[in-house]
PAZASE-654642 format. One line per 8 residues: number of its first residue (from 0); their letters; for each residue x, y, z of C-alpha. Coordinates in nm, 3 decimals. Layout:
// residues N
NUM) A) X:Y:Z ~ ... .
***
This chain:
// residues 249
0) MRQLLSFS) 6.789:-10.792:-3.364 ~ 6.725:-10.425:-3.350 ~ 6.659:-10.412:-2.965 ~ 6.941:-10.679:-2.901 ~ 7.213:-10.463:-3.130 ~ 7.094:-10.113:-2.944 ~ 7.139:-10.264:-2.565 ~ 7.445:-10.437:-2.606 .
8) GKSYDEIT) 7.615:-10.141:-2.862 ~ 7.783:-10.436:-3.071 ~ 7.758:-10.613:-3.376 ~ 7.535:-10.907:-3.453 ~ 7.866:-11.129:-3.532 ~ 8.009:-10.995:-3.176 ~ 7.683:-11.054:-2.978 ~ 7.759:-11.333:-2.663 .
16) TRDIRKWL) 7.524:-11.533:-2.426 ~ 7.638:-11.345:-2.164 ~ 7.512:-10.972:-2.382 ~ 7.167:-11.194:-2.453 ~ 7.121:-11.304:-2.086 ~ 7.207:-10.900:-1.988 ~ 6.905:-10.833:-2.273 ~ 6.650:-11.075:-2.110 .
24) LFLEDNGY) 6.725:-10.970:-1.770 ~ 6.693:-10.578:-1.904 ~ 6.381:-10.686:-2.051 ~ 6.162:-10.873:-1.761 ~ 6.268:-10.568:-1.544 ~ 6.086:-10.337:-1.747 ~ 5.750:-10.542:-1.759 ~ 5.784:-10.766:-2.062 .
32) KSGTIKYK) 5.570:-11.099:-2.020 ~ 5.747:-11.434:-2.024 ~ 5.548:-11.488:-2.389 ~ 5.701:-11.207:-2.557 ~ 6.033:-11.271:-2.446 ~ 6.006:-11.665:-2.558 ~ 5.887:-11.495:-2.872 ~ 6.211:-11.263:-2.920 .
40) IFGLRKFY) 6.472:-11.558:-2.836 ~ 6.274:-11.773:-3.094 ~ 6.378:-11.508:-3.368 ~ 6.744:-11.481:-3.230 ~ 6.770:-11.858:-3.267 ~ 6.620:-11.848:-3.647 ~ 6.854:-11.530:-3.720 ~ 7.198:-11.712:-3.553 .
48) QYCLEEES) 7.092:-12.029:-3.753 ~ 7.093:-11.864:-4.069 ~ 7.401:-11.678:-4.010 ~ 7.589:-11.994:-3.901 ~ 7.511:-12.131:-4.192 ~ 7.609:-11.872:-4.422 ~ 7.930:-11.887:-4.205 ~ 7.904:-11.528:-4.136 .
56) VKYIPVEG) 7.902:-11.633:-3.715 ~ 8.117:-11.955:-3.564 ~ 7.866:-12.030:-3.320 ~ 7.497:-11.961:-3.224 ~ 7.533:-11.716:-2.891 ~ 7.171:-11.806:-2.795 ~ 7.210:-12.128:-2.798 ~ 7.267:-12.190:-2.388 .
64) IILPKDED) 6.955:-11.973:-2.365 ~ 6.669:-12.132:-2.140 ~ 6.334:-12.044:-2.240 ~ 6.130:-11.859:-1.957 ~ 5.890:-12.051:-1.793 ~ 5.505:-11.991:-1.910 ~ 5.283:-11.775:-1.698 ~ 5.039:-11.943:-1.520 .
72) KLPHYLTN) 4.704:-11.712:-1.612 ~ 4.372:-11.771:-1.475 ~ 4.136:-11.824:-1.756 ~ 3.951:-11.511:-1.828 ~ 3.564:-11.516:-1.838 ~ 3.289:-11.270:-1.913 ~ 3.150:-11.130:-1.597 ~ 2.710:-11.139:-1.553 .
80) KQLIQLRS) 2.682:-10.813:-1.667 ~ 2.896:-10.841:-1.951 ~ 2.740:-11.169:-2.073 ~ 2.376:-10.946:-2.053 ~ 2.541:-10.713:-2.282 ~ 2.658:-10.950:-2.526 ~ 2.292:-11.163:-2.553 ~ 2.160:-10.764:-2.621 .
88) LCEGNLRQ) 2.380:-10.704:-2.884 ~ 2.256:-11.007:-3.065 ~ 1.902:-10.961:-3.024 ~ 1.732:-10.950:-3.326 ~ 1.992:-11.169:-3.493 ~ 1.855:-11.543:-3.437 ~ 2.170:-11.709:-3.595 ~ 2.410:-11.496:-3.385 .
96) RAMIEVLY) 2.212:-11.536:-3.101 ~ 2.185:-11.878:-3.135 ~ 2.543:-11.964:-3.156 ~ 2.621:-11.734:-2.844 ~ 2.421:-11.913:-2.619 ~ 2.519:-12.273:-2.753 ~ 2.882:-12.156:-2.714 ~ 2.770:-12.042:-2.394 .
104) TTGIRLGE) 2.517:-12.301:-2.202 ~ 2.732:-12.595:-2.340 ~ 3.109:-12.486:-2.354 ~ 3.198:-12.648:-2.669 ~ 3.486:-12.507:-2.857 ~ 3.457:-12.317:-3.185 ~ 3.556:-12.586:-3.433 ~ 3.313:-12.824:-3.239 .
112) LINMKKED) 3.019:-12.544:-3.322 ~ 3.130:-12.499:-3.693 ~ 3.139:-12.931:-3.747 ~ 2.799:-12.932:-3.550 ~ 2.511:-13.173:-3.733 ~ 2.128:-13.167:-3.713 ~ 2.145:-13.546:-3.575 ~ 2.407:-13.461:-3.353 .
120) INWSERMI) 2.110:-13.290:-3.129 ~ 1.891:-13.475:-2.896 ~ 1.600:-13.242:-2.836 ~ 1.393:-13.472:-2.589 ~ 1.671:-13.507:-2.358 ~ 1.853:-13.154:-2.463 ~ 2.182:-13.289:-2.525 ~ 2.429:-13.267:-2.802 .
128) VIPKGKGK) 2.651:-13.545:-2.929 ~ 3.039:-13.419:-3.040 ~ 3.168:-13.670:-3.205 ~ 3.461:-13.556:-3.295 ~ 3.582:-13.326:-3.066 ~ 3.975:-13.229:-2.948 ~ 4.173:-13.577:-2.905 ~ 3.879:-13.735:-3.151 .
136) KERIVLFT) 3.670:-13.861:-2.823 ~ 3.303:-13.893:-2.828 ~ 3.130:-13.648:-2.528 ~ 2.778:-13.538:-2.489 ~ 2.720:-13.199:-2.355 ~ 2.381:-13.043:-2.250 ~ 2.226:-12.729:-2.320 ~ 1.946:-12.509:-2.130 .
144) KECAEYLT) 1.558:-12.478:-2.259 ~ 1.638:-12.067:-2.313 ~ 1.932:-12.225:-2.567 ~ 1.691:-12.483:-2.698 ~ 1.430:-12.183:-2.810 ~ 1.654:-11.972:-2.983 ~ 1.819:-12.275:-3.142 ~ 1.513:-12.398:-3.253 .
152) SYLQSRND) 1.385:-12.047:-3.380 ~ 1.675:-12.025:-3.580 ~ 1.654:-12.354:-3.767 ~ 1.279:-12.287:-3.819 ~ 1.404:-11.964:-4.013 ~ 1.601:-12.130:-4.254 ~ 1.530:-12.241:-4.620 ~ 1.866:-12.440:-4.664 .
160) DLNFVFVN) 1.908:-12.859:-4.722 ~ 2.270:-12.793:-4.514 ~ 2.277:-13.057:-4.221 ~ 2.534:-12.809:-4.037 ~ 2.356:-12.639:-3.744 ~ 2.551:-12.308:-3.810 ~ 2.566:-12.158:-4.233 ~ 2.634:-11.864:-4.357 .
168) KYGTRPMI) 2.402:-11.603:-4.405 ~ 2.298:-11.682:-4.752 ~ 2.259:-12.055:-4.638 ~ 2.549:-12.216:-4.911 ~ 2.795:-12.332:-4.687 ~ 2.854:-12.409:-4.325 ~ 3.016:-12.127:-4.078 ~ 3.382:-12.104:-4.087 .
176) AWNIQEMF) 3.585:-11.964:-3.789 ~ 3.710:-11.625:-3.984 ~ 3.286:-11.538:-3.993 ~ 3.261:-11.565:-3.629 ~ 3.576:-11.423:-3.500 ~ 3.493:-11.119:-3.728 ~ 3.133:-11.126:-3.522 ~ 3.334:-11.103:-3.200 .
184) GQYRKAIG) 3.573:-10.824:-3.307 ~ 3.240:-10.654:-3.378 ~ 3.090:-10.767:-3.011 ~ 3.427:-10.604:-2.881 ~ 3.465:-10.293:-2.952 ~ 3.084:-10.280:-2.845 ~ 3.135:-10.390:-2.496 ~ 3.463:-10.262:-2.469 .
192) VYFTPHTL) 3.663:-10.580:-2.340 ~ 3.845:-10.814:-2.565 ~ 3.687:-11.204:-2.544 ~ 3.669:-11.462:-2.787 ~ 3.443:-11.753:-2.855 ~ 3.654:-11.974:-2.623 ~ 3.598:-11.703:-2.339 ~ 3.260:-11.878:-2.394 .
200) RHTFAAQL) 3.381:-12.219:-2.278 ~ 3.567:-12.076:-2.003 ~ 3.267:-11.873:-1.906 ~ 3.058:-12.206:-1.862 ~ 3.324:-12.340:-1.638 ~ 3.324:-12.048:-1.405 ~ 2.892:-12.011:-1.402 ~ 2.910:-12.371:-1.317 .
208) AMKGMPLS) 3.153:-12.388:-1.064 ~ 2.982:-12.051:-0.889 ~ 2.629:-12.260:-0.892 ~ 2.849:-12.534:-0.700 ~ 2.879:-12.813:-0.947 ~ 3.187:-12.994:-0.840 ~ 3.527:-13.000:-1.062 ~ 3.519:-13.332:-1.190 .
216) CIQTLLGH) 3.168:-13.286:-1.355 ~ 3.249:-12.990:-1.505 ~ 3.554:-13.114:-1.660 ~ 3.375:-13.444:-1.826 ~ 3.139:-13.158:-1.946 ~ 3.433:-12.977:-2.093 ~ 3.587:-13.292:-2.239 ~ 3.948:-13.279:-2.055 .
224) EEPKHTHY) 4.111:-13.565:-1.923 ~ 4.516:-13.443:-1.898 ~ 4.635:-13.360:-1.572 ~ 4.724:-13.024:-1.706 ~ 4.397:-12.923:-1.807 ~ 4.296:-13.051:-1.411 ~ 4.526:-12.754:-1.288 ~ 4.412:-12.519:-1.509 .
232) YSRLHQQA) 4.036:-12.578:-1.442 ~ 4.086:-12.589:-1.070 ~ 4.229:-12.218:-1.053 ~ 3.922:-12.142:-1.232 ~ 3.681:-12.317:-1.000 ~ 3.871:-12.193:-0.718 ~ 3.846:-11.833:-0.821 ~ 3.519:-11.882:-0.911 .
240) QKQMYDEW) 3.374:-12.030:-0.557 ~ 3.576:-11.686:-0.385 ~ 3.377:-11.449:-0.613 ~ 3.085:-11.670:-0.499 ~ 3.180:-11.612:-0.143 ~ 3.280:-11.230:-0.209 ~ 2.890:-11.213:-0.291 ~ 2.760:-11.365:-0.038 .
248) M) 2.964:-11.218:0.263 .
***
């Protein structure tokens, strides 16, 4: 509101829809992202809704404003160099190293990692059952021999009786999302690149695409069925294939 009032030179009860449109165009011309602009519009709506309820304005000037479309961003993924750096940061810490390998080689979500149980793992086939993933649909994910080695070492190092695959350092309860996000905050500082646990899911998909796996197979492993996700990862697949081409040529 302060930005809008400063731009228009009017008081809040004098602002018109046209004033707001001019201000939004100004923001767009000055490099504001669509997500930021959308957030500001939501704020204006809340403010003027309150003013209307308090009868300090006669109408809501932002009501006719159409929200900007979301940017069609390409999913960010780690390069091979960054992945090597991340792995080296975790050497000496079995739990963190195993966690990174599971996230990267299976492509699972953070919530799925936290809820994973020991009985979900089929060691002979190197498969993990994800019983309650997004949309509550069961699926199977695979993991590498290297991942199996780190995961086995981590589980054998524990003295607790908890059935969860990943537990806190005291072995008293399962890991929580905040603890893992905090770890990734330290990784980001060390590597100098912004990424999250979900970035490893994108990295998993990108690496498979670079190795020639069909998009349909990648999406099955990720547990995606909706068309919007098809478009999302199809662009990631195309980008990864282009990167592979650039490396070969």
